[in-house]
Z-matrix of the N, CA and C atoms (Angstrom, degrees):
N
C 1 1.424
C 2 1.559 1 110.94
N 3 1.354 2 113.46 1 -7.22
C 4 1.503 3 116.05 2 179.32
C 5 1.527 4 111.34 3 -100.23
N 6 1.353 5 114.80 4 -37.29
C 7 1.468 6 121.36 5 -173.58
C 8 1.541 7 112.39 6 -61.58
N 9 1.329 8 117.82 7 -46.96
C 10 1.419 9 119.98 8 -173.18
C 11 1.522 10 113.34 9 -70.67
N 12 1.362 11 117.22 10 -44.99
C 13 1.492 12 113.22 11 175.60
C 14 1.532 13 113.22 12 -61.14
N 15 1.272 14 117.09 13 -39.81
C 16 1.486 15 117.70 14 178.40
C 17 1.580 16 112.69 15 -63.93
N 18 1.373 17 111.22 16 -38.07
C 19 1.470 18 117.89 17 176.18
C 20 1.525 19 110.71 18 -58.12
N 21 1.256 20 119.60 19 -45.56
C 22 1.479 21 123.20 20 179.10
C 23 1.500 22 113.02 21 -69.48
N 24 1.313 23 118.20 22 -32.69
C 25 1.496 24 121.25 23 177.88
C 26 1.580 25 105.30 24 -68.46
N 27 1.324 26 114.91 25 -49.60
C 28 1.512 27 116.13 26 178.45
C 29 1.515 28 115.03 27 -61.88
N 30 1.247 29 115.15 28 -36.02
C 31 1.574 30 121.61 29 173.82
C 32 1.459 31 108.60 30 -61.91
N 33 1.263 32 119.42 31 -44.25
C 34 1.498 33 125.28 32 -177.41
C 35 1.541 34 109.85 33 -66.36
N 36 1.277 35 116.59 34 -40.02
C 37 1.447 36 123.20 35 -177.35
C 38 1.558 37 108.69 36 -68.26
N 39 1.364 38 114.56 37 -49.26
C 40 1.397 39 120.51 38 -176.38
C 41 1.545 40 116.30 39 -70.39
N 42 1.333 41 109.88 40 -49.58
C 43 1.511 42 118.09 41 -177.89
C 44 1.519 43 107.50 42 -126.65
N 45 1.358 44 120.21 43 91.61
C 46 1.441 45 124.07 44 -174.92
C 47 1.545 46 108.45 45 -64.54
N 48 1.270 47 116.82 46 141.17
C 49 1.536 48 123.39 47 176.39
C 50 1.478 49 109.30 48 -63.65
N 51 1.280 50 120.55 49 130.37
C 52 1.434 51 126.45 50 178.13
C 53 1.564 52 110.99 51 66.85
N 54 1.299 53 120.55 52 12.84
C 55 1.412 54 123.52 53 178.40
C 56 1.541 55 113.84 54 71.99
N 57 1.348 56 117.08 55 11.65
C 58 1.492 57 123.78 56 179.74
C 59 1.395 58 107.60 57 -89.53
N 60 1.411 59 119.20 58 119.85
C 61 1.444 60 122.12 59 172.91
C 62 1.531 61 109.58 60 -78.16
N 63 1.323 62 116.58 61 137.13
C 64 1.475 63 120.67 62 -176.47
C 65 1.519 64 107.44 63 -120.27
N 66 1.357 65 113.54 64 166.96
C 67 1.409 66 119.55 65 174.23
C 68 1.521 67 108.83 66 -90.58
N 69 1.373 68 118.77 67 176.90
C 70 1.475 69 123.68 68 -175.14
C 71 1.446 70 114.13 69 -52.75
N 72 1.334 71 120.32 70 -46.22
C 73 1.533 72 122.39 71 -176.14
C 74 1.537 73 111.41 72 -67.00
N 75 1.325 74 112.33 73 -43.89
C 76 1.469 75 120.02 74 179.67
C 77 1.485 76 111.70 75 -63.92
N 78 1.317 77 119.88 76 -39.88
C 79 1.428 78 125.50 77 174.40
C 80 1.453 79 111.76 78 -53.20
N 81 1.351 80 117.37 79 -51.20
C 82 1.404 81 124.14 80 -176.06
C 83 1.516 82 111.78 81 -67.35
N 84 1.349 83 114.68 82 -41.47
C 85 1.513 84 119.50 83 177.08
C 86 1.533 85 108.60 84 -59.51
N 87 1.316 86 116.12 85 -53.87
C 88 1.507 87 119.56 86 -176.40
C 89 1.510 88 112.60 87 -63.31
N 90 1.328 89 116.60 88 -39.27
C 91 1.492 90 117.79 89 176.40
C 92 1.486 91 113.10 90 -65.19
N 93 1.404 92 115.50 91 -40.42
C 94 1.411 93 119.69 92 175.92
C 95 1.506 94 113.67 93 -60.44
N 96 1.346 95 116.98 94 -42.51
C 97 1.425 96 123.11 95 178.34
C 98 1.505 97 112.57 96 -61.16
N 99 1.402 98 115.49 97 -44.01
C 100 1.478 99 121.29 98 177.52
C 101 1.549 100 111.11 99 -64.64
N 102 1.372 101 115.46 100 -39.49
C 103 1.440 102 120.22 101 -178.85
C 104 1.551 103 108.75 102 -62.80
N 105 1.364 104 116.21 103 -45.45
C 106 1.480 105 120.71 104 -179.41
C 107 1.558 106 110.99 105 -60.76
N 108 1.351 107 114.67 106 -37.64
C 109 1.461 108 118.67 107 177.95
C 110 1.536 109 115.28 108 -63.70
N 111 1.340 110 108.82 109 -37.91
C 112 1.543 111 116.97 110 -176.69
C 113 1.482 112 111.50 111 -98.12
N 114 1.345 113 120.27 112 7.49
C 115 1.488 114 117.13 113 -170.71
C 116 1.550 115 113.42 114 -61.12
N 117 1.224 116 117.01 115 -47.71
C 118 1.528 117 119.12 116 -178.45
C 119 1.530 118 113.86 117 -63.12
N 120 1.307 119 114.99 118 -47.06
C 121 1.443 120 116.79 119 -176.70
C 122 1.501 121 108.75 120 -72.59
N 123 1.315 122 121.26 121 -36.54
C 124 1.516 123 123.94 122 -179.95
C 125 1.516 124 111.24 123 -63.90
N 126 1.441 125 114.98 124 -43.71
C 127 1.487 126 115.56 125 -178.93
C 128 1.455 127 111.46 126 -78.17
N 129 1.302 128 123.17 127 -23.43
C 130 1.443 129 124.60 128 173.27
C 131 1.529 130 109.69 129 -67.85
N 132 1.329 131 115.25 130 -42.71
C 133 1.517 132 116.93 131 176.94
C 134 1.528 133 108.92 132 -66.05
N 135 1.325 134 117.06 133 -38.62
C 136 1.459 135 118.10 134 -177.07
C 137 1.527 136 110.67 135 -63.91
N 138 1.352 137 112.62 136 -43.16
C 139 1.447 138 117.34 137 -178.35
C 140 1.554 139 111.90 138 -65.77
N 141 1.314 140 112.24 139 -38.30
C 142 1.482 141 119.79 140 -179.10
C 143 1.587 142 111.13 141 -63.33
N 144 1.332 143 114.84 142 -30.79
C 145 1.449 144 118.11 143 -179.92
C 146 1.512 145 109.84 144 -89.66
N 147 1.400 146 116.50 145 -53.15
C 148 1.484 147 115.46 146 -167.86
C 149 1.530 148 116.62 147 -77.65
N 150 1.396 149 116.34 148 -29.63
C 151 1.400 150 116.20 149 175.83
C 152 1.554 151 114.90 150 -58.01
N 153 1.330 152 115.48 151 -51.22
C 154 1.467 153 118.33 152 174.61
C 155 1.493 154 114.09 153 -61.25
N 156 1.316 155 117.47 154 -36.24
C 157 1.508 156 121.93 155 -178.86
C 158 1.539 157 107.39 156 -66.28
N 159 1.308 158 119.97 157 -43.66
C 160 1.394 159 118.24 158 177.71
C 161 1.523 160 113.79 159 -70.26
N 162 1.340 161 120.54 160 -29.79
C 163 1.424 162 122.62 161 173.66
C 164 1.523 163 108.69 162 -62.72
N 165 1.349 164 117.55 163 -46.24
C 166 1.429 165 119.48 164 -179.86
C 167 1.537 166 110.58 165 -64.36
N 168 1.351 167 114.00 166 -43.46
C 169 1.449 168 120.67 167 -175.52
C 170 1.555 169 108.64 168 -60.65
N 171 1.317 170 121.75 169 -47.04
C 172 1.397 171 121.74 170 -176.61
C 173 1.586 172 114.42 171 -82.30
N 174 1.322 173 115.58 172 -24.43
C 175 1.447 174 118.23 173 -178.34
C 176 1.539 175 114.42 174 -94.34
N 177 1.376 176 117.32 175 -33.63
C 178 1.491 177 116.91 176 -170.95
C 179 1.560 178 110.65 177 -112.59
N 180 1.338 179 117.37 178 -40.92
C 181 1.401 180 121.69 179 -171.75
C 182 1.527 181 113.50 180 -72.86
N 183 1.304 182 118.13 181 130.44
C 184 1.497 183 119.29 182 -175.40
C 185 1.562 184 107.34 183 -66.56
N 186 1.311 185 118.17 184 151.89
C 187 1.458 186 124.65 185 -175.35
C 188 1.543 187 110.93 186 -49.04
N 189 1.250 188 119.46 187 -47.60
C 190 1.499 189 121.04 188 -173.30
C 191 1.478 190 112.40 189 -71.50
N 192 1.327 191 119.43 190 -10.21
C 193 1.454 192 122.42 191 174.26
C 194 1.507 193 117.60 192 -106.06
N 195 1.305 194 115.40 193 -1.54
C 196 1.501 195 121.82 194 -176.27
C 197 1.567 196 111.95 195 -60.50
N 198 1.341 197 116.44 196 -47.73
C 199 1.419 198 120.75 197 178.82
C 200 1.509 199 113.80 198 -63.10
N 201 1.251 200 120.28 199 -48.88
C 202 1.519 201 124.08 200 176.47
C 203 1.504 202 109.98 201 -58.92
N 204 1.337 203 117.84 202 -44.44
C 205 1.468 204 124.76 203 -178.51
C 206 1.499 205 108.73 204 -55.07
N 207 1.351 206 116.33 205 -53.97
C 208 1.483 207 123.92 206 -174.58
C 209 1.512 208 110.24 207 -70.31
N 210 1.271 209 116.05 208 -32.76
C 211 1.512 210 119.75 209 178.20
C 212 1.538 211 108.77 210 -63.35
N 213 1.406 212 109.24 211 -50.76
C 214 1.535 213 112.44 212 175.07
C 215 1.471 214 116.36 213 -56.98
N 216 1.318 215 114.75 214 -41.78
C 217 1.478 216 120.38 215 179.54
C 218 1.523 217 108.90 216 -59.27
N 219 1.361 218 116.14 217 -42.60
C 220 1.450 219 115.91 218 179.68
C 221 1.441 220 116.41 219 -66.28
N 222 1.271 221 116.81 220 -35.28
C 223 1.527 222 122.19 221 176.40
C 224 1.491 223 108.07 222 -63.37
N 225 1.359 224 118.94 223 -48.76
C 226 1.464 225 122.66 224 -178.09
C 227 1.557 226 107.66 225 -66.96
N 228 1.235 227 120.68 226 -34.19
C 229 1.501 228 122.67 227 -179.31
C 230 1.571 229 106.39 228 -67.61
N 231 1.296 230 118.82 229 -47.19
C 232 1.506 231 124.44 230 178.44
C 233 1.506 232 109.71 231 -55.97
N 234 1.375 233 113.70 232 -47.40
C 235 1.532 234 119.81 233 179.03
C 236 1.514 235 110.46 234 -61.86
N 237 1.358 236 117.75 235 -42.61
C 238 1.454 237 119.00 236 -177.85
C 239 1.501 238 111.54 237 -66.31
N 240 1.408 239 116.16 238 -45.82
C 241 1.451 240 119.42 239 173.11
C 242 1.515 241 115.63 240 -52.87
N 243 1.288 242 115.76 241 -46.71
C 244 1.468 243 122.53 242 178.24
C 245 1.569 244 110.91 243 -61.91
N 246 1.336 245 115.93 244 -41.79
C 247 1.418 246 119.31 245 -177.07
C 248 1.560 247 110.11 246 -69.93
N 249 1.313 248 115.21 247 -39.68
C 250 1.482 249 119.17 248 175.89
C 251 1.515 250 114.63 249 -64.50
N 252 1.397 251 115.60 250 -43.23
C 253 1.476 252 118.73 251 -179.96
C 254 1.458 253 116.51 252 -75.50
N 255 1.333 254 116.12 253 -34.48
C 256 1.491 255 119.90 254 -171.98
C 257 1.526 256 112.11 255 -107.03
N 258 1.372 257 118.53 256 -8.57
C 259 1.396 258 121.83 257 175.78
C 260 1.515 259 114.75 258 84.67
């Protein structure tokens, strides 16, 4: 519940919607509105990725490789989100 709101705030700061630059309060309002619109689909995608990854991590990956495995998965997940959102 922290990642997606911050993702939308960062997205709004870097690439403003409709090319309109906003001040701090409006950035947070617009990002919150966009997050609410995409809440169900974003969390469904998150669950579809992270639940199987956690299963594999705790079931298959040896203990000493669990942290690097999840770190790499997080980097790939962030890249995929950015690619899907920004094209």
